[in-house]
N, C-alpha and C positions, 0 to 999 in steps of 0.2 A: 430577185432582188436583195441588195447587201446591204447590212442595218449595222452602226455599231450600238452596242444598249447598254446603257450605266445605270445600277438600280433595279436591284432582283428581289424584290420585298412582293408582299400578297399579290399585288396586280402586277407589278414588273416581269414576274418569275411568268404568270399565266399568258400576258402577253408577249414575250417571248417564245412561249412552247408554241401558242397559236398562230405566231409567223412560221416557226419552224414545221409545224404541220402544213402548211399551206407553201412550202418550197425555197422559204427565203433561207438566206444564208446571214445567217446572226454571232457576231464576235458578243460576246458579253465580258461584262466588270461588274464586279460588286466588292467592295471591303473586306467582306465575310468571304474568304475564297472556297468555303464550303458551298454555300449556293453558287458560285461558278462552276465548281465540278457537281453539283447536283445538275444545273442545265446543260454541262457538257453530255448528261448521258442521257439528253433529250436530243442532242444535236448539232448543240451549238459548237463555237470555237472560242475559249474560254482566253482571258485577259487577266493578268497580273497588275497591270495597272492602267491609266489612262494612254499613255503615252505606248505603251504595249496594243492595246486597243486599238490605235491609230494605225500603229505600223502593220498591225495585220488587214487592217482593210484595202482592198482590193481596188475598188471601184474608183472611178472621181466623173461626180464630186463626190467626196464620203460623205457620208450622214450619221449623226449621232444622237440618238435618242436620248433625255436625261428624263426619268423616272425617278426622282429624290425627292425629299422632304420639302418643302417653300422656306424663301426665306433665308438665310446666310448658307444653308446648305448648297440651293441654288445656285446661287449668287458663286461660290468659290470654285464649284462644277466649271459655270458657264465661263470664268477668267481663265482656270486650267485649262480647259478643252479649245477654247477660240488660240490659245497662243498656241496648242499643237496642229492647228489646222492651215489649209491655204486658201487663199482668196478663190471663191466661188462653193467650197464647203460649205454643209448645211449642220444647224444646229436646232433638236426639236426639244421643247422642254414640255413635255406631256405629265408635269406636275401641276398641282392646284396655287402656281403662282396668281398672286395679285397683277392684274393685268397693268396698272401702273409700273409697277417694276419691270414688266414685260416691253413695255412702251420703250422706258431706261435701258434695260440691254438690248434690243434692238438696234438703237441708235449705237450703241459702244462695240458691237460685233458689225456692225454695217458698216463700220471706220476702217475694219479691217479687211474689209469686201468678203466678210464672210454673211451668209443668209441665217436670218433667226425666225423659226416659228412656232408659236405656242399651239401646244395641240391639248385642249380641254378634253378628258377622257374620263367615260363616267361608263361603269359595268360592273362595278367590285370584284366580289371572290367568283362571279357567277360568267363573269366574261370570257374565259377562255370557250366556255359551253355554248353561252349565249352570242357572245360578239361585245365589241363596246360603243359607245357612241362616241365618236371622235368629232368635237366642234374644235376647226382648225382657221387660225390667224397665219396672216404674215404675207409676203409678196407671191404671185399669181406663177413665176418661175419654179420657184423650188416647191410650192405646192403640187405644183402639176408633175413637177420629176417624182413625188413620194407618194401618188398616187395609189399606186400597187399596195404602198405600205399601209395607208387611210383605209383601204378599201376591204383589204386583208382581214384588219381587227375589227372592223366593223361588221352587222349584220345589213344585211339587202336595206338599204335607206337611211344608213346610221351615220352616214359621213356625210360633211357640208365644209365649205370653205365660206366661212361666214363672212371674212371680209380684210381688210388690211393688220398690221399687227395689232396684239393685244386683243382682237377681236373676239376668238377663240376661248381664250382666259375669261374674257369680258361673261361671253354667254356662258359659259360653265359656272362661272361665280352666280347669274343670277338662276342658274339652271337649280343650283344647292340652295341656293333662298328660297325657290318654292318647295324644294323637297323638304327643309325644315317645316315649313308650313304644315305638308300635306302629312307628315308625321306627328304634329302636334294634333292634328284634326283626329287621326287614327287613334291617338293615344287618347285623348279626351272623350272620343265615345265609348270607347272598351272602357275607360274608368268609371263612365255612367251606368254601362251596362254591368259591370263587375260589382258595383254599389246600390245595385235596384233592390226593389222587394223580392224579386222573383229569384230561382235560384235559376241562373243563364248557363246554356253550355256555349260557353265562346266560341271553343273551337266550330262546333256545330254550325252556328249563326256565321262563323266568317268562310267557311264552306258553303252555305246556301247562297252567302252575298256574292260568291263568285259567279254566280249563275243568274242572268239577266238584271243584278242590280245594278244602279248608276256608279255606286260608290266601289264597282269591281276596278282593280288595279295588280298590279306586278307588286306594289307593296302590300297588299290587301293576300297576295299568292305567299308573302313572305311572313303575313302573320298568320297564317294558318300551319306553316312550317315551325313558328316560334310554339303556338300552343301544342302542337302533334311532339314537338320535341319538349318542352318545358313544363305542358299542363297547365291548364285553364289557370291558375295562380299564381305561373312564370316567378314561381318560390326561390330558384335560384340565382334571380339577377335581380340585383339591386339599382333601384330607380334612380341611378346618375347618368346624365347625359351631358358628354364634352360637346365641342364645338372646335371644326376645324379651322375655321379663318372665313370661308366663305359667305355665312351669313353673315358675320360682322359685317363684311367688304360689301354685302347686298344692300344690308341696312343703311349704312354710312353712304352709299350712292344717292340710295331714294331719298335722304336728306340733303346730301348735295343737288341733287336737282329738284328738291321740293314737291316731291311724287310722293303722295301718302300711301303707306306700305303697312298700315297697322296688323295685319296679321302676319306678316313675313316678322316684322318687329317685336310681336309679343312671342312669336313662337321661338325667337332666339331667348327671349328674358327670362321664357318657362325654362329653360336649359341653366339658366343660372340658378334659379329657383332650385333646381333638382340637387345643385351640390351642395347645399347647404343643408349640415347635420339638422341645423335647429334655424330659423328667421328670426332674425332680432327684430325685422320689421312685425313680423307677428307677434312678437314681445310687445312692442309700444303699445301697437293698436289695441290687446287683451288687455295693456294697463291703462290705457287712455279710457277705454268705454267701462273698467270698472273705477275710474275716478268719475266720470260723468253721472255714470248710471247705476253705478253699484251694482254692475256684471262680473257675476264670480271668476274668477281666473284659477287654473289649474298651478300648482306648487312645480318648480324646477325639479325632473325626476321621477315627476307622476304618472304613474304606467297611463297612457292615453286607453280609451275603450275600445272595447275590439271591434273587428267588423262583425262577428257572431253576436255579441251583446247588441250592439244597435239594432242588428236585426229583432 
């Protein structure tokens, strides 16, 4: 099958490779032409612009997959691409767009007679080898037409047409919200192990948990890889954790629904804590404890007691 592909970042490039390895014809475009030249070396046909990409697509309907950052970048690409296509053609947004933006874009694109699909994609840098979970939303006809693409990208059982427009991105949003909670649970558990009175081998424990434990998972497998590469202390890694939006949107959806989601909410807030070089909230708490109870406070800039000293 033929597909136009826009966006050759870490995921997009590997997705193109997976499609090429399975016999699909890919016309690829990226603002950085170096990435285009690189994917051409894997068998794709390169394009120098979105117009050039559309011109090189031979099949009808033409289908273009957008794998670009959510927000304004996606918006700009959708508007530019839809003005280059004909009624019956298909745009697929494979990025992490907010499902509310997807619903609005669906209406905008449909007014021109063009189909608009949302494909929530999970798999990260491992997707080339293991496949990508594909959570697809949109009208039945274009989804059915592109199923060979979705099934190639996904491992066995890893593709689902979730429902109408926006449902794919909605499911992916909640998926990422759950991921936040799982990551936080692993992080807190390892923190307790690392600070315990025992001299524990976190790598050995992780490998043991991979066998028969109820907490075994792909994330645990990745923890094993991390400890193998970085050592038990993870000394080269700073404890600074970003969020890319989906966790916030999931928490906001829970609030809008009046659905209790304390674990997902706290996992998001814990990421905010990780970005503070020093917590002003903690300063206030220390000051108040000193005021009401005479509890000692540390002077700003004083070195904290080391982990070894505490032991």
